[in-house]
N, C-alpha and C positions, 0 to 999 in steps of 0.2 A: 527391572533388568539388572543383572549383575555383570560388571565388566571384568576383564581379566585381572585388573588391579585389586578389586575387592572381593573376588570370588574365593571360595574355599581353596586352599592350596591343593591343587590337583595332585593326587598321589600321596598326600600326607597321611600319616598314621591316624586312625580314628578309633574311638572306643568300640569294643566288640558289639555287634548288633544282635538282635534276638535270633536264635537258631531257627531254621526252617528247612523243610526238605527241598533239595535242589531239583529232584525229578519225581515223576510219578512212577509207581511200580517198583521193580527191582533193578532197573537200569542204573548204570553209574552216572554221577554228575558230569556235566560237560567240562572238559579241561579247558585251559586257555587255548584258543585257536592259534594256528600259525598265521603269519601275515605281518603287515606294517601297522604300527600303532603309535599314536601321537603321545609323546611324553612331556612336551613343553612348547611354548611359543618361542620363536627365535629371539625376541626381545628380552626374554627372561634369562638368556645366556649370552651376555656381552663377552668380548675378548678377555681372556684371563680368568673367567668365572668358572666355578665348579658347582654343580647342582645334583642333588640326589632325588630320584623319583622311584616310587614303588611301581613295579611292573611284573605281572604274573606271579605275585607273592614273593618277589625278591626285590632287593634294591638294585638300581642301575645308577651309575655315576656318569653324568654328562659333563664335559668340559670343552671350552673353546680355546684353541691355541692363539698365540699372539698374531699369527698369520690369518686367523679367522676360521680355521677348519674346526669342525665339530667332531668330537670323539665320544663314544659310549663304551663303558667298560664294566666288567663285573666289579663288585665293590671292595674286595679284600686284597690287600697286598700279599703277594706270595711269600714274602720274607717271614713275617710273624703275625700276619692277619689283621693289621690295622685297617680300619674302614677308610677308604680313599675319599669318601664324600664328607668327611669330618676333619677339616684342617689341612687338606692337601692344597698345594698351590700350583699354578701354571707358570713355568719358567720357559719362555720362548715357545718351543713346540713340545715340551715335555710336561708330564704330570709328576709332581714330586710328593712322595709319601710323607705325611707329617711325623711319623714315628722315628725312622732311621734315615730319612732323606734319600732313599733310593729314587731314581728318576726313570720314568718309562717313556719311551719315544713314540713316534706316530704309528709304528707297527705293533706297539705293545711290549716290545722287548726292553729289558733293563739296560740303560745306556751309561749310567754312572751312579756312584754313591760317594759319600764324603771321604772314604778311604781310597777311592780310585779303582776299586775292584767290583765291577758290576756283577749282579747275579746272573747265573746261566739259566734264567727263566724270565717270565714276564707276566703281564696282566692280559686277560682275555678281552679283546675288543669285540663289540657287537656291531653288526651292520647298521649304519645310520644314514638317514637322508634328510636334507633340509629343503622343504618345498613350500612355497607360498607363505612364508613366515611361520611354519610349523617344523618341529623336529620329530622325526619318526625313527623308531627302532624296530628291528626285525625280531620276531619271536618264531622259532622253529621247533620242530619235534626231534631234530637230529642235528648233527654238526655240519650238514650241507649248507652251502651259501644260499641266499635268497633265490627262490625259483621263479619269481616274477617281480615286476617293478610297479610302482605307483603310476597312474596315468599322467600324461603331460599336463602342465599347468594350464589354466584357462587362457592365460596371456600375460605378458610382462607387466601390463598396466593394472592387472586385477590383483589387488592386495586386500585382505580383510581389514575393515576399519571398525568392526564391532565384534566383541568376543564375550562368551559366557560359558560357565562350567558348573556342573552339578555332579554329586556322587549319589549312587543309588545301589540298592541291594539287588543286583541283577547281573546278567551275563551279556557280553557284546552281541551274541547271536539274538537274544531277546530284544535288544534295542533296535538292531537293524531290521528285525522281522517286522517292526511297525511300518516300514516302507512298503513291504509286500502286502501287509494286512491293511490295504487301503480302506476297507469297509469300516474300520473302527474310527476313521476320520469323521464319518457321519454320526455314528452312534455315541461316541465319547466326546468328540470335539465340536460337533454340530457344523462340520464343514462338508457341504455337499460336493462330492468328487465323483468322477467316473474314469474308468480305466480306458485309455486310448488304444493300447496294444498290450498283448501279453508280455510278461517279462522275458527278456532274451539273455541267455547266458553265453559267455565266450571265455572259457577257462576260468580264471579267478575273478572275472568281471561279470556284473549283472546289471541290466538297464531296465528301468520302468518308465512309463509315460502316463501322466494323469492330466485331467483338466478340472479346475475348480472355479466357482463363481461367487466365492464368499470372502474375498480378500478386502482389506481396508488399510490404506496407507495415507498418512497426513499429506495434504495438498492434492490428493487424487480421489479420496473417498472410496466408495465401493468399486471393485474392479474384478475382472476375470483374468485368469492366466492359465497357460499350459506349462507344465513342468516336466523336465526330464531328469531322472536321477541315475547316476552311475555309481555302483558299488564296486569297490576294489577290496576283496576280502571282507572281513568283519570289523575292520578298524578304520575304514575310510569310505565316505560317500559324499558326493557332491551333487546338489540339486540346483538346476539352472531354470530360473523363471524368466520367460520372455515377456516383456511388456511393450510390444511394437507400437501400440497407440501412443505411448509416452516416450518412445525412443530410448528405452532403458532395458537392461538385463540385470537380474539379481543372481548372485552366486551364494549358495548356502552350504557350508561344510558341516557334516556330522562326524565326530571322531571319538567313538567309544574305546576306552582302554581298560583292560582287566588289571586291577591292582591287587586283588586277593580272590580266593574262591568265592564266586557269586558276589563280587563287589566291583563296581565299574565307575570310572570317571568318564562322563560324557562332556566333551568340549564341542561347542558350537560357535561358528564364526560366519560373518556375512560380509559381502562386498557388493557394490553396485557399480555398473559402468554405463556410460553413454554410448548407445549404438547408432542413434540417428539424431544429431544435434538439431536438425530442423523441427523435430517434434518435441523437444524437451521444453517444459514450461519455464518461464522466466527469461532473463537476459541470456543471450548466447555468448557467454564469457566463460573462460576456463575456471575462474574463481567461483562463479555462480554454479557451474556444473559440479565442481568439487564439493561445494557445500550441499547441493541437492543430493548427490550420491551418498554422502555420509548420512544425511537424514533418512534416506530410503533404506540404507543398510541397517541402521540402528532400529528403525521401525520394524523392519522385517525380523530382525533378531528378537525384538521385544515380543512380537507376535508368536514367534517360534518358541521362545522361553515359556510363554503362557501355556502353549499347547503341551510342552514337555512336562511342565509342573502338574498337568492333569494325568500324564502317563506315569509319573514317578510312583504314586501310591499303588497303581496296578502292578508295576514291576516289583515294588518292595514286598508285596504280599502274595503274588501269584507263584505257582510252582511250574517248573518246566515239564511239559508233556511231550515225551519222546515220540509218542504215537497219537497225535491229536486227531480227534474225530471231526474232520473238516466238513463244513456245510457246503451246500450249493453256492457257487460264487467265490469259494476260497481257493480256486486253482492257483492263484499267484503265490499263496503260502506254500502249497505243495511244490511248486517250481523252486521257490526260495530254499526250502528245507533240503531238497535234493542237491541243489547247488552248494549249500553250506557244508555238506559232508566232506568235501575235499580238504577242508582246513583242520581236520583232526586226524590223529593216527588211526589206522584201521583197528577195529575191535567191535565186540558185540554192543549193539544199541547206541554207539556213539554216532551222533549226527544222523539218527534214524530217519528214513522216509516216513511221512505220515501214512497211517493206514486208511 
């Protein structure tokens, strides 16, 4: 398992990969979808820090003010084009360009320069949200503000304690489609699962419910679980695994972010919480519970990373089929494809329903 500290730098520039077709037929490649996408962990951006991340084939500069507020901005100074992610500093609540020391305030406007005459322009800030230890930036297809919000946090005590990230030659839609394509869990990953209910869509949100009987966690051995996954756009999904026999619940985040055409960073994080202390193995002490939940979270993430490593070669070499010929039992994929259309600008073949 790779932790956040030794994972590849998510969003970093990488050597060009082999070219391959993004679609079948004559349809256009999928563009970056609209929605909220994770660019960093909160702990990667302490107060006064500046961070550059690749997002939808452009650089985005993240910085945290001395008061603790997070800002996301386009990378270039409007004065003479200096890259704000290379050498800028945070002074109080402002971001100061390294080239001519123009300072930009919380609203993006230029508030000062060394000569005392600020520019009559500013930098473009992007909508940003900080949730559960993650930093999300909005990607839209026009200048309108975000049209929907991320779901509420699972709870104030639920914080991820295990993280992992991987880059792959694919698109966020293909990554999230694995949740709807539950049948591949048996054929590729040897995980017997069954769908408990058909996926249900509610605007930008989609929920699925599965049952599996093939899990294994240290201290517990083989176990069964029911899981509910909520998708919010194509950049955020949260799977909740209830383990009532052991008085525990596991929360697993999947956060795919497009960094270039057909290149995606997938961040995965896990948390575990005690839901029934009377059923938790071991001593009924807060320190024991904290240690146990960390072990369970890390074990769950390790199992998830093993599964995703089996998916990566498929993603890296498959092509996107805008009109997949679905088999019997693939209804969930059809529901998912229809739901995913809303995150693209209207146009021929973009986000096509399967035939």
